[in-house]
C-alpha positions as CSV (number, residue, x, y, z in Angstrom):
1,X,43.5,-221.9,64.5
2,X,46.0,-219.1,64.2
3,X,48.5,-218.3,61.4
4,X,52.2,-218.1,62.0
5,X,54.6,-216.3,59.7
6,X,58.0,-217.6,60.7
7,X,59.8,-220.0,63.0
8,X,60.4,-217.3,65.5
9,X,56.7,-216.3,65.4
10,X,55.7,-219.9,66.0
11,X,58.1,-220.3,68.9
12,X,56.7,-217.2,70.5
13,X,53.1,-218.3,70.1
14,X,53.8,-221.8,71.3
15,X,55.1,-220.5,74.7
16,X,52.8,-221.3,77.6
17,X,51.0,-224.1,75.7
18,X,51.6,-227.7,76.7
19,X,50.1,-229.2,73.6
20,X,50.5,-227.6,70.2
21,X,49.8,-228.7,66.6
22,X,51.3,-227.0,63.6
23,X,49.9,-227.6,60.1
24,X,52.3,-226.8,57.4
25,X,50.2,-226.5,54.2
26,X,49.8,-225.1,50.8
27,X,46.2,-223.7,50.3
28,X,46.6,-224.1,46.5
29,X,46.9,-227.9,47.0
30,X,43.8,-230.1,47.3
31,X,45.5,-232.4,49.8
32,X,46.4,-229.5,52.0
33,X,42.8,-228.1,51.8
34,X,41.5,-231.6,52.7
35,X,43.9,-231.8,55.7
36,X,42.9,-228.3,56.8
37,X,39.2,-229.2,56.8
38,X,39.8,-232.5,58.7
39,X,42.0,-231.0,61.3
40,X,39.6,-228.1,61.8
41,X,36.9,-230.7,62.5
42,X,39.1,-232.7,64.8
43,X,40.2,-229.7,66.7
44,X,36.5,-228.7,67.2
45,X,36.1,-232.1,68.8
46,X,39.3,-231.9,70.9
47,X,39.7,-228.5,72.7
48,X,42.8,-229.5,74.5
49,X,45.4,-228.4,72.0
50,X,46.4,-225.1,70.4
51,X,46.6,-225.3,66.6
52,X,48.7,-223.1,64.4
53,X,48.9,-222.9,60.6
54,X,51.9,-222.1,58.4
55,X,51.2,-221.4,54.7
56,X,54.2,-222.5,52.6
57,X,53.8,-219.4,50.4
58,X,54.4,-217.2,53.4
59,X,56.6,-219.2,55.7
60,X,60.0,-220.4,54.5
61,X,62.0,-221.2,57.6
62,X,60.0,-223.8,59.5
63,X,60.5,-226.6,57.0
64,X,64.2,-226.9,57.5
65,X,64.0,-226.7,61.3
66,X,61.8,-229.8,61.5
67,X,62.9,-231.6,58.3
68,X,59.6,-231.2,56.5
69,X,59.8,-232.0,52.8
70,X,56.1,-232.2,51.8
71,X,52.8,-230.7,52.6
72,X,50.4,-231.0,54.2
73,X,52.3,-232.0,57.4
74,X,50.8,-231.8,60.9
75,X,53.5,-231.5,63.6
76,X,52.5,-232.3,67.2
77,X,54.4,-230.8,70.1
78,X,54.2,-231.7,73.8
79,X,55.8,-229.1,76.1
80,X,57.8,-227.6,73.2
81,X,59.2,-230.8,71.9
82,X,58.2,-232.4,68.6
83,X,56.6,-235.8,69.3
84,X,54.9,-236.8,66.1
85,X,54.5,-235.8,62.4
86,X,51.5,-236.8,60.3
87,X,51.8,-236.3,56.5
88,X,48.9,-236.0,54.1
89,X,45.2,-235.8,54.4
90,X,43.2,-238.1,56.7
91,X,39.7,-238.2,58.1
92,X,39.1,-236.0,61.1
93,X,38.6,-239.1,63.3
94,X,42.2,-240.2,62.4
95,X,43.6,-236.8,63.4
96,X,41.6,-236.8,66.6
97,X,42.9,-240.2,67.5
98,X,46.5,-239.2,66.8
99,X,46.1,-236.2,69.0
100,X,44.4,-237.9,71.8
101,X,46.5,-241.1,71.9
102,X,49.8,-239.9,70.5
103,X,50.1,-236.5,72.1
104,X,47.9,-235.9,75.1
105,X,49.0,-239.1,76.9
106,X,52.6,-237.8,76.8
107,X,51.9,-235.4,79.7
């Protein structure tokens, strides 16, 4: 997982990746820490996606671009287009299923 520091930084890092996930989170919030742990485990199980992280205390411009009003939020992109948003913390199996069935099949 790699940190992004602005919308422009995310756009640049996303280039060349067909499947991308972006976790918008607040590391001070237990739900965000839970989502981070679950997503890290799910990503370990699914190596087919690049994962980026935006800390709300450092990144202020991504929220408005994608209409995000709460964290944690996991945004899933296929070929640069937002295809799904998952809010809150879930078990790693849930995140893996969302990624495998909701993103990777949209090739």
